[in-house]
C-alpha positions in Angstrom: 23.7 3.5 -23.5 21.9 0.2 -22.7 19.8 -0.3 -25.5 16.9 -1.6 -23.0 15.8 2.4 -22.2 12.6 3.1 -22.5 10.9 4.9 -26.2 8.8 7.7 -25.8 5.2 7.1 -26.7 3.2 9.2 -28.4 1.4 11.8 -26.1 -1.9 12.2 -25.3 -3.8 15.5 -25.9 -5.3 15.7 -22.4 -6.7 19.4 -23.2 -10.1 17.6 -24.3 -11.9 14.9 -21.9 -11.5 11.4 -22.4 -12.2 8.1 -20.7 -9.1 6.9 -19.2 -9.1 3.0 -18.1 -6.1 2.1 -15.4 -5.2 -1.2 -15.1 -3.8 -1.6 -11.3 -5.6 1.1 -10.0 -5.1 0.6 -6.7 -1.3 1.3 -6.5 0.3 4.6 -4.8 1.4 5.6 -8.4 -1.7 4.7 -10.2 -4.1 5.8 -8.1 -2.2 9.1 -7.9 -2.8 9.5 -11.9 -6.3 8.4 -11.7 -6.7 11.3 -9.3 -5.2 13.7 -11.3 -6.8 12.8 -14.3 -10.5 13.0 -12.5 -9.7 16.3 -11.4 -8.6 17.6 -14.6 -12.2 16.6 -16.1 -11.2 13.0 -17.6 -13.6 10.0 -16.6 -11.6 7.5 -15.2 -12.1 3.7 -14.6 -10.3 1.2 -13.3 -9.5 -2.8 -12.1 -7.6 -4.1 -9.3 -7.3 -7.9 -7.9 -8.2 -6.9 -4.5 -10.5 -4.3 -2.7 -8.2 -1.9 -0.7 -9.0 1.7 1.5 -7.3 3.2 -1.4 -9.8 1.8 -4.1 -12.9 2.7 -1.8 -11.3 6.3 -1.8 -11.4 6.4 -5.5 -15.1 5.4 -5.6 -15.8 8.3 -3.5 -14.7 10.4 -6.3 -16.6 8.8 -8.5 -14.1 6.3 -10.0 -15.6 3.2 -11.4 -13.1 -0.1 -10.0 -13.5 -2.9 -11.0 -12.5 -6.2 -8.5 -10.4 -8.3 -11.2 -9.4 -8.1 -14.6 -12.4 -8.3 -17.4 -12.3 -7.9 -20.9 -15.5 -5.8 -20.7 -13.4 -3.4 -18.2 -11.8 -1.5 -21.1 -14.6 -1.4 -23.4 -15.4 2.5 -24.2 -12.2 3.2 -23.3 -10.2 5.9 -25.2 -6.8 5.0 -23.5 -6.0 2.1 -21.2 -3.1 2.7 -19.0 -0.7 0.0 -17.2 2.4 -0.1 -15.2 5.4 -2.4 -15.5 3.9 -4.3 -12.8 1.0 -5.6 -15.1 2.1 -8.4 -18.1 1.3 -8.0 -21.7 -1.0 -11.3 -21.1 -2.9 -9.4 -18.9 -6.8 -10.0 -20.4 -7.8 -6.3 -20.1 -4.2 -5.3 -22.5 -4.8 -8.3 -24.7 -8.5 -6.9 -25.6 -7.4 -3.4 -25.5 -5.1 -4.2 -28.4 -7.9 -6.7 -30.2 -10.4 -3.9 -30.0 -7.6 -1.1 -31.3 -7.8 1.0 -27.8 -4.9 3.1 -27.3 -2.2 1.7 -24.5 0.0 3.7 -22.6 2.5 2.2 -20.2 2.6 4.6 -17.0 5.3 6.2 -17.9 3.7 7.3 -21.0 0.5 8.6 -19.4 2.9 10.8 -17.0 4.7 12.2 -20.1 1.1 13.6 -21.6 1.0 15.1 -18.1 4.1 16.5 -18.0 3.4 18.0 -21.6 0.4 20.0 -20.2 2.3 21.6 -17.3 5.0 23.0 -15.7 6.6 20.2 -14.8 8.8 19.4 -12.1 10.7 16.1 -11.9 12.2 14.8 -8.3 14.2 11.9 -9.3 17.4 10.1 -7.8 18.0 6.5 -6.3 16.9 7.6 -2.5 14.1 10.1 -1.0 12.1 11.3 -4.3 8.8 10.2 -2.7 9.7 12.1 0.8 11.3 14.9 -1.4 8.4 15.5 -3.9 5.8 15.8 -0.9 7.9 18.3 0.5 8.2 20.1 -2.5 4.1 20.0 -3.0 4.0 21.4 0.6 6.5 24.5 0.2 5.0 25.1 -3.2 1.6 24.9 -2.0 2.0 27.3 0.8 4.0 29.9 -1.5 0.7 30.2 -3.5 2.2 28.2 -6.7 -1.2 25.7 -6.5 0.7 22.9 -7.7 -0.7 19.5 -8.7 1.5 16.7 -7.4 1.9 13.0 -8.4 3.9 11.0 -5.7 4.3 7.4 -5.1 3.2 6.7 -1.5 0.7 8.1 0.8 1.5 11.8 2.5 1.2 11.6 6.2 -1.9 14.3 7.4 -3.3 14.5 3.7 -1.1 16.7 2.1 0.2 14.5 -0.2 -1.2 14.2 -4.2 -3.3 17.6 -4.7 -4.3 19.1 -8.2 -3.7 23.0 -8.6 -4.6 25.3 -11.1 -3.0 23.1 -13.9 0.1 25.2 -14.3 2.5 23.5 -11.9 3.3 19.6 -11.7 5.5 18.2 -9.4 6.2 14.3 -10.0 7.9 11.8 -8.6 10.3 10.5 -11.6 11.2 7.2 -11.5 14.4 6.3 -13.1 13.9 2.0 -12.5 11.6 1.3 -15.5 12.4 3.9 -17.8 9.9 6.3 -16.7 13.1 9.2 -16.3 13.9 9.0 -19.7 10.6 9.7 -21.7 9.4 12.4 -19.4 9.6 16.4 -20.5 10.2 18.2 -17.6 10.9 21.5 -17.0 12.8 21.7 -14.5 14.7 18.7 -12.3 15.6 17.4 -8.9 18.3 15.0 -8.5 18.7 13.8 -5.3 21.4 11.2 -5.3 22.8 8.5 -7.7 23.1 5.4 -6.3 23.8 1.5 -7.9 20.4 0.2 -8.4 18.0 -1.6 -10.9 20.7 -3.3 -12.6 18.6 -5.8 -14.1 17.6 -2.4 -16.2 20.6 -0.7 -16.6 23.1 -3.4 -16.7 26.1 -0.9 -14.6 26.4 1.7 -12.7 27.9 4.0 -15.4 24.3 3.5 -17.3 22.3 4.8 -14.5 24.8 7.7 -13.9 23.9 8.1 -17.9 20.3 7.9 -17.3 20.4 10.8 -14.8 23.1 12.8 -17.1 20.6 12.7 -20.1 17.8 13.8 -18.3 19.6 16.8 -17.0 20.6 17.4 -20.6 17.1 17.6 -21.5 15.9 20.2 -19.0 15.9 23.7 -19.9 14.8 25.5 -16.2 16.6 24.6 -12.7 18.6 21.6 -12.1 19.1 20.9 -8.2 21.7 18.5 -7.5 23.8 17.0 -4.5 26.9 18.3 -3.6 28.1 15.9 -1.3 26.9 12.9 -3.2 29.7 10.7 -4.6 27.6 8.9 -7.8 27.0 13.0 -8.7 30.1 14.1 -8.2 31.3 13.9 -12.2 27.8 15.6 -13.0 28.0 18.2 -10.9 31.8 19.1 -11.7 31.2 19.3 -15.3 27.9 21.7 -14.8 29.6 23.5 -11.9 29.4 27.0 -13.9 25.9 26.3 -15.6 23.6 28.8 -14.8 20.4 26.3 -14.5 22.3 24.7 -11.3 21.5 24.9 -8.0 23.2 22.3 -5.7 22.6 21.6 -2.0 24.6 19.7 1.0 27.1 20.3 3.6 29.5 21.3 1.3 30.8 25.0 1.6 30.6 24.9 -2.0 26.6 24.6 -1.8 24.4 26.9 -2.9 21.8 25.8 -0.1 24.3 24.9 2.6 23.1 22.9 5.7 25.1 24.0 8.6 24.0 22.1 11.4 21.2 19.0 11.9 20.4 18.3 15.8 18.2 16.1 16.6 15.5 16.7 19.2 12.1 15.6 20.7 10.1 15.8 17.8 12.4 15.2 15.0 15.4 17.4 13.8 16.5 21.0 14.2 18.1 22.2 11.2 20.0 25.4 9.6 20.9 26.5 6.4 22.5 29.1 4.8 21.4 30.7 1.1 22.9 34.2 -0.1 24.5 34.8 3.3 20.7 34.5 5.1 20.6 31.7 7.6 17.1 29.7 7.7 15.9 27.2 10.5 13.6 24.9 10.6 12.3 22.4 13.0 11.3 19.2 10.9 9.1 16.4 12.5 11.7 14.3 10.1 14.4 12.2 11.6 17.9 11.4 10.2 20.5 12.8 7.7 18.8 11.4 4.7 16.0 13.6 5.5 18.1 16.5 6.2 19.5 16.4 2.8 15.7 15.8 1.2 14.6 19.0 3.0 17.6 20.8 1.6 16.8 19.6 -1.6 13.3 20.7 -1.9 13.7 23.9 -0.5 16.6 24.2 -3.4 13.8 23.9 -5.9 11.0 25.4 -4.0 13.6 28.7 -3.9 14.0 28.4 -7.7 10.2 28.2 -8.3 9.8 31.6 -6.7 9.0 30.4 -2.9 10.4 32.7 -0.3 12.7 30.4 1.9 11.3 31.5 4.8 7.7 30.2 4.0 9.0 27.4 2.7 11.1 26.5 5.9 7.5 26.9 7.6 5.8 24.6 5.0 8.2 21.8 6.1 8.1 22.1 9.7 4.2 21.4 9.4 5.0 18.2 7.4 4.5 15.0 9.2 6.3 13.1 6.6 5.2 10.1 4.3 3.8 6.5 5.2 6.3 3.9 5.4 9.4 6.1 6.1 10.5 6.3 9.4 6.8 5.5 10.8 6.7 4.8 14.2 4.0 1.9 14.9 3.2 1.3 18.6 4.9 -0.5 21.4 5.9 -4.3 22.2 6.5 -5.4 25.6 7.9 -1.4 26.4 10.4 -1.3 23.2 9.4 0.7 20.1 8.3 -0.5 17.0 9.3 1.2 13.8 8.9 0.9 9.7 10.3 2.2 6.7 10.6 1.6 3.0 14.6 1.1 3.4 15.9 -1.4 1.2 19.1 -0.6 -0.1 22.5 -0.3 1.8 22.8 3.4 1.8 18.9 3.8 2.9 19.4 0.9 5.5 22.2 2.5 6.8 20.9 6.1 7.7 17.7 4.4 8.8 19.5 2.7 11.6 21.6 5.8 12.2 18.5 7.9 12.6 17.2 4.9 15.6 20.3 5.8 17.0 19.4 9.0 17.3 16.1 8.7 18.8 15.4 9.9 21.9 13.2 7.3 22.7 16.0 4.7 22.8 17.4 3.5 26.1 18.6 -0.2 25.3 19.3 -2.1 21.9 18.4 -1.6 18.1 17.2 -4.8 16.4 17.1 -4.1 12.5 14.9 -6.6 10.4 15.2 -6.5 6.7 13.6 -8.1 3.9 15.3 -8.3 0.8 13.6 -7.3 -2.1 13.7 -8.4 -5.9 15.5 -11.6 -6.7 17.8 -10.0 -9.7 18.8 -6.8 -7.0 20.1 -9.8 -4.8 21.6 -11.8 -6.8 24.0 -9.0 -8.1 24.2 -7.1 -4.7 23.6 -9.5 -1.9 27.6 -8.7 -0.8 26.9 -4.7 -1.4 24.4 -5.1 1.9 27.6 -6.4 4.2 28.9 -3.1 6.3 25.0 -1.3 6.2 23.8 -3.2 9.4 26.9 -2.4 11.8 25.1 -0.2 14.1 22.3 -3.1 15.2 22.5 -5.1 17.8 20.9 -7.8 16.4 20.2 -8.2 12.6 17.2 -10.5 11.4 17.3 -11.3 7.7 13.9 -12.9 5.8 13.7 -14.1 2.6 13.0 -12.4 -0.6 10.0 -10.6 -1.3 9.8 -11.0 -4.9 7.9 -7.5 -6.2 6.4 -9.2 -9.0 9.9 -10.4 -10.3 10.6 -13.8 -11.4 12.1 -16.4 -8.6 15.8 -17.4 -9.4 17.4 -20.6 -8.2 19.3 -20.1 -5.0 18.6 -16.7 -4.6 17.6 -16.3 -1.0 17.8 -13.8 1.8 20.7 -16.2 3.1 23.0 -14.7 0.7 22.8 -11.0 2.6 23.2 -13.2 6.2 26.1 -15.0 4.4 27.6 -11.2 3.3 27.2 -9.8 6.6 28.7 -12.7 8.5 31.9 -12.7 6.2 32.0 -8.9 7.1 31.9 -9.2 10.9 32.3 -13.0 12.2 30.9 -11.6 15.6 27.5 -9.9 14.4 24.5 -10.9 15.8 22.2 -11.8 12.5 19.8 -14.5 12.2 18.7 -15.8 9.2 14.5 -15.9 9.5 13.0 -17.0 6.2 9.4 -17.0 7.2 7.1 -14.6 8.6 6.9 -17.0 12.2 10.8 -17.4 12.3 10.7 -13.5 12.0 8.3 -12.6 14.9 10.2 -15.4 16.9 13.8 -13.7 16.6 12.7 -10.4 17.7 10.1 -11.7 20.5 12.4 -13.8 22.2 15.0 -10.9 22.3 13.7 -7.5 22.5 13.1 -5.6 25.8 11.9 -2.9 27.3 14.0 0.4 26.0 15.1 -1.1 22.7 13.7 -0.1 19.3 13.0 -2.5 16.4 13.1 -1.0 13.4 11.5 -3.1 10.1 12.7 -2.3 6.6 11.9 -3.2 3.3 9.7 -2.6 0.3 7.6 -5.0 0.5 4.8 -6.9 3.0 7.3 -6.5 6.0 5.2 -3.3 6.6 2.3 -5.5 8.3 5.5 -7.0 10.9 4.7 -4.9 13.6 1.2 -5.9 13.8 2.5 -9.5 13.6 5.1 -9.1 16.4 2.2 -7.4 18.3 0.0 -10.2 18.0 2.3 -12.0 20.3 0.6 -10.4 23.1 -2.9 -11.4 21.7 
């Protein structure tokens, strides 16, 4: 057991109104908590360093948001909530401590929300956000009136919702110990892969985290029958009545039998209890087929009719920064994606290869994320770009982590070159370098997929700026 695993904070009694102050309220996860607490009847305030569309939307809901962090912002609060990105030296946290105001890490607030509901956790290394949004859509269509907390914006406004309070669909992140403390009724594990070694220390500790979460779950457990990282857990629990599996494997409870790209997305066929169900997803890529199957598996366990769930999935437009088409540049298509781990990058590039708009070449732009991740995993990126015609690697985006001397995106470049001597890979440390590396190469019919979980999301706009 990794000694750094998070300890559970005392649960909050959320059945009576309280004033909750949220530090860093503009982030996707924290703003979702703010919305749900407000809908539950609590008074919510918050603070963030900068204004944004999200903050304006929160203000329209009656939430008072301070721009900048101020000691006075926490005065009168019953509890102050913060995320891992907020340092202990933050003036609002320091003032809360001085004034004797209760504080809760984001995980502690989520645990309290879970304890007050029938909580369904969507966990796993890849696919949590899309799967959580799909489960929310399916259970809403099935008349279960769920609430949900999703760590990104869902296209079409079908994301974070507040239902009747009986069911909560929650994206359950393992990276900072949140999964360790959530009292979940049921659990989906989309897959288990290597990541966040700065927190876990080893892949064995990562697998142990998910195994522990499964052991604490008394309701349904949905597992990936195809996933290499999950195979030991799936094998050990094969006869467990809690378990439903999904995947291409013939042993899967919810079995994918075909997945074919079409003009608008992917046509998927699945079998459950001898019955075949089809769905014209507006999503692309093998990873989204798996996300859909995982969502269908838990929706079925929650009592949703499979046909109803498939109809809801067919109307689902996706999640922001998940294979989002962002316009054109000189007749080439620009796509933005959150992919930042090797398996995600590989499947995203494969999805580009199956896109009907592709008439030429694929350029893959990648912004490495977090210094510790690149320090420990740079070599693992060597093979995930093999289906791209040109690869452009930027410098590391810190994501609030401490800079490590000598750790740059060039480590990824070198790993690719060692493994593939003929690869067209460009080291482009600055945004100007990155724009130039794409603008000088791309032509009509090509597709540029820019990937990462940092500010690379603005790259399509930066590239189109060359034409203005």
